[in-house]
Backbone and ligand atoms as CSV (ligand in chain L), in Angstrom:
chain,resi,resn,atom,element,x,y,z
A,1,MET,N,N,83.505,85.199,201.812
A,1,MET,CA,C,83.346,85.834,200.504
A,1,MET,C,C,83.056,87.278,200.753
A,2,PRO,N,N,83.830,88.171,200.034
A,2,PRO,CA,C,83.241,89.582,200.147
A,2,PRO,C,C,81.914,89.819,199.512
A,3,ASP,N,N,81.156,90.852,199.972
A,3,ASP,CA,C,79.890,90.714,199.232
A,3,ASP,C,C,79.981,91.347,197.867
A,4,GLU,N,N,79.937,90.473,196.965
A,4,GLU,CA,C,79.813,90.945,195.597
A,4,GLU,C,C,78.168,90.958,195.086
A,5,PRO,N,N,78.070,91.900,194.108
A,5,PRO,CA,C,76.748,91.979,193.815
A,5,PRO,C,C,76.169,90.696,193.279
A,6,GLN,N,N,74.952,90.332,193.592
A,6,GLN,CA,C,74.347,89.217,193.328
A,6,GLN,C,C,73.523,89.207,192.109
A,7,LYS,N,N,73.768,88.467,191.001
A,7,LYS,CA,C,72.819,88.461,189.902
A,7,LYS,C,C,71.539,87.823,190.264
A,8,PRO,N,N,70.468,88.566,189.725
A,8,PRO,CA,C,69.137,87.860,189.988
A,8,PRO,C,C,69.098,86.432,189.103
A,9,PRO,N,N,68.226,85.602,189.694
A,9,PRO,CA,C,68.217,84.306,188.823
A,9,PRO,C,C,67.683,84.591,187.599
A,10,GLU,N,N,67.903,83.635,186.462
A,10,GLU,CA,C,67.604,83.873,185.216
A,10,GLU,C,C,66.036,83.526,185.132
A,11,PRO,N,N,65.353,84.100,184.367
A,11,PRO,CA,C,63.882,83.807,184.207
A,11,PRO,C,C,63.619,82.477,183.517
A,12,PRO,N,N,62.627,81.729,183.696
A,12,PRO,CA,C,62.509,80.413,183.115
A,12,PRO,C,C,62.530,80.445,181.554
A,13,GLU,N,N,63.018,79.486,181.021
A,13,GLU,CA,C,62.984,79.559,179.475
A,13,GLU,C,C,61.711,79.631,178.966
A,14,ASP,N,N,61.518,80.557,177.968
A,14,ASP,CA,C,60.207,80.933,177.450
A,14,ASP,C,C,59.801,80.096,176.222
A,15,ARG,N,N,60.866,79.539,175.658
A,15,ARG,CA,C,60.641,78.852,174.316
A,15,ARG,C,C,61.356,77.336,174.368
A,16,PRO,N,N,60.616,76.502,174.982
A,16,PRO,CA,C,61.070,75.214,175.021
A,16,PRO,C,C,61.228,74.498,173.534
A,17,PRO,N,N,61.994,73.605,173.371
A,17,PRO,CA,C,62.359,72.987,172.097
A,17,PRO,C,C,60.922,72.347,171.618
A,18,GLY,N,N,60.751,72.557,170.237
A,18,GLY,CA,C,59.670,71.968,169.519
A,18,GLY,C,C,58.475,72.792,169.590
A,19,GLY,N,N,58.421,73.992,170.193
A,19,GLY,CA,C,57.327,74.924,170.044
A,19,GLY,C,C,57.517,76.232,170.600
A,20,LYS,N,N,56.780,77.115,170.437
A,20,LYS,CA,C,56.773,78.437,171.104
A,20,LYS,C,C,55.924,78.604,172.125
A,21,THR,N,N,56.354,79.015,173.195
A,21,THR,CA,C,55.370,79.438,174.213
A,21,THR,C,C,55.159,80.890,174.349
A,22,ARG,N,N,54.076,81.447,174.271
A,22,ARG,CA,C,53.844,82.798,174.438
A,22,ARG,C,C,53.148,83.108,175.723
A,23,ARG,N,N,53.511,84.132,176.238
A,23,ARG,CA,C,52.827,84.516,177.619
A,23,ARG,C,C,51.732,85.547,177.262
A,24,GLU,N,N,50.536,85.133,177.333
A,24,GLU,CA,C,49.351,86.171,176.927
A,24,GLU,C,C,48.466,86.171,178.241
A,25,GLY,N,N,48.628,87.224,179.052
A,25,GLY,CA,C,47.722,87.396,180.184
A,25,GLY,C,C,47.868,86.190,181.075
A,26,GLY,N,N,49.133,85.706,181.202
A,26,GLY,CA,C,49.375,84.625,182.237
A,26,GLY,C,C,49.073,83.235,181.574
A,27,VAL,N,N,48.707,83.235,180.413
A,27,VAL,CA,C,48.243,81.842,179.834
A,27,VAL,C,C,49.254,81.610,178.829
A,28,ALA,N,N,49.803,80.369,178.914
A,28,ALA,CA,C,50.986,80.006,177.995
A,28,ALA,C,C,50.209,79.361,176.700
A,29,THR,N,N,50.392,79.710,175.428
A,29,THR,CA,C,49.804,79.187,174.365
A,29,THR,C,C,50.866,78.501,173.557
A,30,GLU,N,N,50.628,77.319,173.143
A,30,GLU,CA,C,51.672,76.440,172.333
A,30,GLU,C,C,51.308,76.615,170.898
A,31,GLU,N,N,52.342,76.636,170.044
A,31,GLU,CA,C,52.273,76.855,168.540
A,31,GLU,C,C,53.347,75.819,168.066
A,32,ARG,N,N,52.765,74.903,167.198
A,32,ARG,CA,C,53.723,73.794,166.933
A,32,ARG,C,C,54.627,74.313,165.742
A,33,THR,N,N,55.956,74.074,165.966
A,33,THR,CA,C,56.974,74.479,164.978
A,33,THR,C,C,57.743,73.287,164.562
A,34,LYS,N,N,57.412,72.138,164.894
A,34,LYS,CA,C,58.335,70.895,164.695
A,34,LYS,C,C,58.370,70.705,163.224
A,35,ALA,N,N,59.556,70.569,162.682
A,35,ALA,CA,C,59.863,70.505,161.235
A,35,ALA,C,C,59.373,69.091,160.735
A,36,LYS,N,N,58.567,68.961,159.774
A,36,LYS,CA,C,58.171,67.606,159.243
A,36,LYS,C,C,59.311,67.128,158.293
A,37,ARG,N,N,59.520,65.883,158.335
A,37,ARG,CA,C,60.502,65.141,157.393
A,37,ARG,C,C,59.908,65.519,155.861
A,38,PRO,N,N,60.546,66.083,155.016
A,38,PRO,CA,C,60.072,66.178,153.744
A,38,PRO,C,C,59.781,64.922,153.157
A,39,GLU,N,N,58.699,64.845,152.233
A,39,GLU,CA,C,58.378,63.629,151.616
A,39,GLU,C,C,59.416,63.212,150.773
A,40,ARG,N,N,59.609,61.813,150.524
A,40,ARG,CA,C,60.647,61.436,149.502
A,40,ARG,C,C,60.047,60.614,148.472
A,41,TYR,N,N,60.781,60.651,147.453
A,41,TYR,CA,C,60.333,59.935,146.311
A,41,TYR,C,C,61.186,59.085,145.461
A,42,LYS,N,N,60.870,57.945,145.112
A,42,LYS,CA,C,61.760,56.926,144.442
A,42,LYS,C,C,61.945,57.322,142.930
A,43,VAL,N,N,63.100,57.362,142.559
A,43,VAL,CA,C,63.510,57.529,141.040
A,43,VAL,C,C,63.454,56.054,140.559
A,44,LEU,N,N,62.539,55.629,139.553
A,44,LEU,CA,C,62.707,54.351,139.010
A,44,LEU,C,C,63.269,54.346,137.528
A,45,LEU,N,N,64.004,53.337,137.391
A,45,LEU,CA,C,64.585,53.191,135.995
A,45,LEU,C,C,63.827,51.918,135.488
A,46,TYR,N,N,63.561,51.933,134.158
A,46,TYR,CA,C,62.855,50.879,133.522
A,46,TYR,C,C,63.646,50.173,132.493
A,47,ASN,N,N,63.422,48.939,132.277
A,47,ASN,CA,C,64.199,48.156,131.298
A,47,ASN,C,C,63.614,48.433,129.959
A,48,ASP,N,N,64.493,48.150,128.964
A,48,ASP,CA,C,64.140,48.325,127.651
A,48,ASP,C,C,65.143,47.304,126.759
A,49,ASP,N,N,64.826,47.049,125.667
A,49,ASP,CA,C,65.618,46.132,124.902
A,49,ASP,C,C,66.961,46.671,124.246
A,50,TYR,N,N,67.025,48.005,124.211
A,50,TYR,CA,C,67.958,48.667,123.283
A,50,TYR,C,C,69.039,49.496,123.986
A,51,THR,N,N,68.699,49.963,125.164
A,51,THR,CA,C,69.750,50.680,125.981
A,51,THR,C,C,70.961,49.846,126.278
A,52,PRO,N,N,72.174,50.160,125.932
A,52,PRO,CA,C,73.232,49.242,126.447
A,52,PRO,C,C,73.548,49.248,127.808
A,53,MET,N,N,73.855,47.977,128.284
A,53,MET,CA,C,74.067,47.817,129.743
A,53,MET,C,C,75.133,48.836,130.236
A,54,GLU,N,N,76.211,48.982,129.587
A,54,GLU,CA,C,77.285,49.769,130.023
A,54,GLU,C,C,76.845,51.161,130.289
A,55,PHE,N,N,75.981,51.585,129.258
A,55,PHE,CA,C,75.400,52.993,129.488
A,55,PHE,C,C,74.574,53.197,130.697
A,56,VAL,N,N,73.752,52.299,131.100
A,56,VAL,CA,C,72.904,52.212,132.270
A,56,VAL,C,C,73.891,52.177,133.611
A,57,VAL,N,N,75.063,51.286,133.449
A,57,VAL,CA,C,75.732,51.254,134.553
A,57,VAL,C,C,76.508,52.653,134.827
A,58,ALA,N,N,77.117,53.358,133.743
A,58,ALA,CA,C,77.677,54.534,133.862
A,58,ALA,C,C,76.773,55.643,134.359
A,59,LEU,N,N,75.489,55.544,133.862
A,59,LEU,CA,C,74.466,56.553,134.408
A,59,LEU,C,C,74.236,56.280,135.890
A,60,LEU,N,N,74.015,55.175,136.281
A,60,LEU,CA,C,73.957,54.960,137.827
A,60,LEU,C,C,75.222,55.325,138.658
A,61,GLU,N,N,76.284,55.307,138.009
A,61,GLU,CA,C,77.447,55.807,138.614
A,61,GLU,C,C,77.591,57.246,138.799
A,62,GLN,N,N,77.364,57.925,137.583
A,62,GLN,CA,C,77.433,59.296,137.526
A,62,GLN,C,C,76.367,60.267,138.210
A,63,LEU,N,N,75.050,59.717,137.830
A,63,LEU,CA,C,73.986,60.458,138.264
A,63,LEU,C,C,73.481,60.058,139.715
A,64,PHE,N,N,73.591,58.835,139.974
A,64,PHE,CA,C,73.012,58.229,141.237
A,64,PHE,C,C,74.026,57.871,142.155
A,65,LYS,N,N,75.224,58.178,141.804
A,65,LYS,CA,C,76.450,58.019,142.781
A,65,LYS,C,C,76.692,56.646,143.383
A,66,LYS,N,N,76.378,55.528,142.484
A,66,LYS,CA,C,76.695,54.157,142.851
A,66,LYS,C,C,78.029,53.875,142.510
A,67,GLY,N,N,78.584,52.890,143.368
A,67,GLY,CA,C,79.940,52.290,143.009
A,67,GLY,C,C,79.675,51.439,141.867
A,68,PRO,N,N,80.810,51.081,141.210
A,68,PRO,CA,C,80.670,50.133,139.946
A,68,PRO,C,C,79.796,48.843,140.364
A,69,ALA,N,N,80.295,48.244,141.347
A,69,ALA,CA,C,79.728,46.971,141.744
A,69,ALA,C,C,78.220,47.066,141.907
A,70,GLU,N,N,77.675,48.070,142.752
A,70,GLU,CA,C,76.353,48.321,143.043
A,70,GLU,C,C,75.524,48.699,141.784
A,71,ALA,N,N,76.227,49.427,140.929
A,71,ALA,CA,C,75.688,50.008,139.680
A,71,ALA,C,C,75.360,48.745,138.804
A,72,THR,N,N,76.359,47.817,138.641
A,72,THR,CA,C,76.133,46.643,137.863
A,72,THR,C,C,75.008,45.806,138.239
A,73,GLN,N,N,75.290,45.539,139.642
A,73,GLN,CA,C,74.099,44.788,140.200
A,73,GLN,C,C,72.606,45.227,139.897
A,74,LEU,N,N,72.492,46.603,140.167
A,74,LEU,CA,C,71.409,47.135,140.039
A,74,LEU,C,C,70.747,47.239,138.482
A,75,MET,N,N,71.647,47.347,137.699
A,75,MET,CA,C,71.337,47.352,136.198
A,75,MET,C,C,70.820,45.953,135.841
A,76,MET,N,N,71.481,45.021,136.349
A,76,MET,CA,C,71.110,43.588,135.987
A,76,MET,C,C,69.797,43.278,136.745
A,77,GLN,N,N,69.588,43.832,137.884
A,77,GLN,CA,C,68.259,43.561,138.567
A,77,GLN,C,C,67.040,44.265,137.735
A,78,ILE,N,N,67.367,45.412,137.122
A,78,ILE,CA,C,66.457,46.139,136.173
A,78,ILE,C,C,66.157,45.156,134.975
A,79,HIS,N,N,67.460,44.823,134.362
A,79,HIS,CA,C,67.354,44.142,133.124
A,79,HIS,C,C,66.465,42.920,133.304
A,80,ARG,N,N,66.648,42.204,134.491
A,80,ARG,CA,C,65.828,40.974,134.708
A,80,ARG,C,C,64.456,41.196,135.218
A,81,GLY,N,N,64.189,42.147,136.016
A,81,GLY,CA,C,62.835,42.419,136.719
A,81,GLY,C,C,62.094,43.479,136.157
A,82,GLY,N,N,62.589,44.141,135.252
A,82,GLY,CA,C,61.751,45.305,134.507
A,82,GLY,C,C,61.883,46.615,134.923
A,83,LYS,N,N,62.182,46.871,136.249
A,83,LYS,CA,C,62.461,48.025,136.801
A,83,LYS,C,C,63.165,47.954,138.238
A,84,GLY,N,N,63.678,49.134,138.577
A,84,GLY,CA,C,64.542,49.215,139.751
A,84,GLY,C,C,64.671,50.592,140.321
A,85,ILE,N,N,64.884,50.706,141.678
A,85,ILE,CA,C,64.996,51.992,142.310
A,85,ILE,C,C,66.494,52.497,142.163
A,86,ALA,N,N,66.656,53.585,141.379
A,86,ALA,CA,C,67.908,54.161,141.305
A,86,ALA,C,C,68.352,54.977,142.588
A,87,GLY,N,N,67.510,55.569,143.237
A,87,GLY,CA,C,67.601,56.538,144.329
A,87,GLY,C,C,66.293,57.025,144.948
A,88,VAL,N,N,66.471,57.560,146.019
A,88,VAL,CA,C,65.182,58.193,146.834
A,88,VAL,C,C,65.672,59.574,147.220
A,89,TYR,N,N,64.867,60.577,146.822
A,89,TYR,CA,C,65.181,62.006,146.931
A,89,TYR,C,C,63.868,62.848,147.321
A,90,VAL,N,N,64.061,64.034,147.676
A,90,VAL,CA,C,62.873,64.965,147.769
A,90,VAL,C,C,62.506,65.318,146.336
A,91,LEU,N,N,61.189,65.641,146.192
A,91,LEU,CA,C,60.578,65.725,144.857
A,91,LEU,C,C,61.427,66.555,143.789
A,92,GLU,N,N,61.743,67.524,144.257
A,92,GLU,CA,C,62.459,68.538,143.127
A,92,GLU,C,C,63.709,67.922,142.710
A,93,VAL,N,N,64.570,67.173,143.539
A,93,VAL,CA,C,65.711,66.470,143.203
A,93,VAL,C,C,65.390,65.309,142.352
A,94,ALA,N,N,64.218,64.446,142.757
A,94,ALA,CA,C,63.825,63.338,141.911
A,94,ALA,C,C,63.492,63.649,140.579
A,95,GLU,N,N,62.848,64.792,140.371
A,95,GLU,CA,C,62.401,65.179,139.019
A,95,GLU,C,C,63.571,65.714,138.122
A,96,THR,N,N,64.395,66.350,138.925
A,96,THR,CA,C,65.634,66.673,138.004
A,96,THR,C,C,66.431,65.423,137.636
A,97,LYS,N,N,66.549,64.549,138.349
A,97,LYS,CA,C,67.340,63.218,138.025
A,97,LYS,C,C,66.592,62.529,136.909
A,98,VAL,N,N,65.164,62.497,136.939
A,98,VAL,CA,C,64.531,61.910,135.687
A,98,VAL,C,C,64.773,62.739,134.529
A,99,ALA,N,N,64.692,63.936,134.599
A,99,ALA,CA,C,64.961,64.777,133.416
A,99,ALA,C,C,66.376,64.458,132.637
A,100,ARG,N,N,67.253,64.459,133.670
A,100,ARG,CA,C,68.692,64.156,133.190
A,100,ARG,C,C,68.845,62.793,132.671
A,101,VAL,N,N,68.221,61.759,133.245
A,101,VAL,CA,C,68.228,60.380,132.630
A,101,VAL,C,C,67.716,60.443,131.131
A,102,HIS,N,N,66.605,61.245,130.959
A,102,HIS,CA,C,65.979,61.238,129.651
A,102,HIS,C,C,66.742,62.169,128.735
A,103,ARG,N,N,67.291,63.133,129.128
A,103,ARG,CA,C,68.298,63.832,128.287
A,103,ARG,C,C,69.467,63.148,127.877
A,104,MET,N,N,70.179,62.465,128.770
A,104,MET,CA,C,71.467,61.761,128.574
A,104,MET,C,C,71.076,60.616,127.547
A,105,ALA,N,N,69.908,59.900,127.668
A,105,ALA,CA,C,69.621,58.745,126.840
A,105,ALA,C,C,69.214,59.290,125.439
A,106,GLU,N,N,68.359,60.366,125.375
A,106,GLU,CA,C,68.016,60.842,124.131
A,106,GLU,C,C,69.136,61.381,123.278
A,107,GLU,N,N,70.076,61.973,123.974
A,107,GLU,CA,C,71.334,62.449,123.327
A,107,GLU,C,C,71.895,61.297,122.595
A,108,ARG,N,N,71.781,60.153,123.101
A,108,ARG,CA,C,72.569,59.053,122.346
A,108,ARG,C,C,71.424,58.152,121.564
A,109,GLY,N,N,70.393,58.491,121.517
A,109,GLY,CA,C,69.364,57.894,120.879
A,109,GLY,C,C,68.837,56.586,121.538
A,110,TYR,N,N,68.900,56.606,122.825
A,110,TYR,CA,C,68.405,55.357,123.537
A,110,TYR,C,C,67.080,55.712,124.188
A,111,PRO,N,N,66.266,54.470,124.170
A,111,PRO,CA,C,64.943,54.738,124.800
A,111,PRO,C,C,64.736,54.660,126.282
A,112,LEU,N,N,65.734,54.698,126.976
A,112,LEU,CA,C,65.612,54.497,128.434
A,112,LEU,C,C,64.768,55.442,129.049
A,113,ARG,N,N,63.909,54.889,129.966
A,113,ARG,CA,C,62.794,55.604,130.746
A,113,ARG,C,C,63.042,55.553,132.092
A,114,ALA,N,N,62.769,56.746,132.799
A,114,ALA,CA,C,62.830,56.748,134.217
A,114,ALA,C,C,61.496,57.394,134.710
A,115,GLY,N,N,61.132,57.382,135.896
A,115,GLY,CA,C,60.066,57.833,136.548
A,115,GLY,C,C,60.072,58.128,138.020
A,116,VAL,N,N,59.187,58.960,138.562
A,116,VAL,CA,C,59.164,59.226,139.998
A,116,VAL,C,C,57.864,58.572,140.602
A,117,GLU,N,N,58.147,57.956,141.908
A,117,GLU,CA,C,56.948,57.293,142.525
A,117,GLU,C,C,57.131,57.674,144.044
A,118,SER,N,N,55.912,58.019,144.658
A,118,SER,CA,C,56.180,58.446,146.097
A,118,SER,C,C,56.459,57.232,146.806
A,119,GLU,N,N,57.304,57.390,148.005
A,119,GLU,CA,C,57.816,56.304,148.642
A,119,GLU,C,C,56.837,55.463,149.522
L,1,LIG,N1,N,67.997,45.363,128.844
L,1,LIG,C1,C,69.126,46.158,128.279
L,1,LIG,C2,C,69.979,45.261,127.377
L,1,LIG,O1,O,69.800,44.123,127.456
L,1,LIG,C3,C,70.028,46.721,129.377
L,1,LIG,C4,C,69.237,47.670,130.253
L,1,LIG,C5,C,69.145,47.617,131.673
L,1,LIG,C6,C,68.382,48.796,129.791
L,1,LIG,C7,C,68.574,48.492,132.567
L,1,LIG,C8,C,67.524,49.647,130.615
L,1,LIG,O2,O,67.101,50.317,132.761
L,1,LIG,C9,C,67.698,49.484,131.949
L,1,LIG,N2,N,70.966,45.907,126.694
């Protein structure tokens, strides 16, 4: 090999995954930066005697992205058991879903109620 200029070796990695390492007067200090999984919340749908079954199924399909079979099963579970979990989301999304359920139901004069519960 002809003598090519040799690169000096890379310095050791200063920031390992999961935290920052700062060099302060030769002392490495750790600072945790690990992202926490955001808390999740259940959106519950409650049974009532007046909201039509077809409306609940359509709402579970449109708003909670269920397929027709799953939406029908879940609606029947709520109808028989009093309540059921329509989906699980971060808080802001869960609250928006509840507001949409209430608005869609109120627009048609149905008493359907939804709520948020921590997982
Ligand atoms: N119990 C309603 C009926 O018999 C149907 C229904 C199901 C209503 C689920 C609300 O969250 C609900 N028409």
